C-alpha positions in Angstrom: -54.7 -11.6 34.3 -54.6 -13.2 30.8 -55.8 -16.7 30.1 -55.2 -18.7 26.9 -58.5 -20.0 25.7 -57.6 -23.7 26.4 -56.6 -22.8 30.0 -59.8 -20.7 30.5 -61.9 -23.7 29.4 -60.0 -26.2 31.5 -60.1 -24.0 34.6 -63.4 -22.1 34.1 -64.3 -22.3 37.8 -61.0 -20.7 38.8 -61.4 -18.1 36.0 -64.8 -17.1 37.4 -63.5 -17.0 41.0 -60.6 -14.7 39.9 -63.1 -12.5 38.0 -65.2 -12.2 41.2 -62.3 -11.4 43.5 -59.5 -9.9 41.4 -61.4 -8.1 38.6 -61.8 -8.7 34.9 -60.0 -11.6 33.3 -58.8 -11.5 29.7 -59.0 -14.6 27.5 -56.7 -14.8 24.5 -56.9 -16.8 21.3 -53.7 -17.3 19.4 -52.2 -14.5 21.5 -54.9 -12.0 20.6 -57.3 -10.6 23.2 -60.6 -12.2 22.4 -62.9 -12.0 25.5 -63.2 -10.5 28.9 -64.8 -12.3 31.8 -66.4 -10.0 34.4 -68.1 -10.5 37.7 -71.8 -9.8 37.7 -71.1 -6.8 40.0 -68.6 -5.3 37.5 -71.0 -5.9 34.7 -73.8 -4.2 36.5 -71.6 -1.2 37.3 -70.6 -1.0 33.6 -74.3 -1.1 32.5 -75.6 1.3 35.2 -77.3 4.3 33.9 -77.2 3.2 30.3 -80.5 3.0 28.4 -81.7 -0.3 27.1 -82.2 -1.0 23.4 -85.9 -0.3 23.8 -85.2 3.1 25.5 -82.9 4.0 22.6 -85.5 3.0 20.0 -88.3 4.9 21.7 -86.2 8.0 22.1 -85.4 8.3 18.4 -85.0 11.7 16.7 -87.8 14.2 16.9 -90.1 14.5 13.9 -90.0 17.9 12.3 -93.1 19.5 10.7 -92.1 18.4 7.1 -91.7 14.8 8.2 -95.0 14.8 10.0 -96.7 16.2 6.9 -95.1 13.5 4.7 -96.2 10.7 7.0 -99.8 12.1 7.1 -99.9 12.6 3.4 -99.0 9.1 2.4 -101.6 6.8 0.9 -103.8 5.1 3.5 -104.1 2.0 1.3 -101.5 -0.7 0.9 -99.0 -0.1 -1.8 -99.7 -3.6 -3.3 -102.6 -6.0 -3.4 -102.5 -8.5 -0.6 -104.9 -11.4 -0.7 -105.4 -13.4 2.5 
């Protein structure tokens, strides 16, 4: 079901209940789809099995030998003077 933003704001409780029992509810602004309200169950199902941002960052690309050598060869001192 589609809701105009003003109606969604005025009937938020009903919007949430419909999302829980009938599925995703679309909110429009000036006739354009703007947001979708999902039940927590639908959201969890959508996110299931997807890695978190941390998982994505930690599973970055593998380092090849040339990159490892470049990292190890870099200067061990700061590139500028830092006074604390």
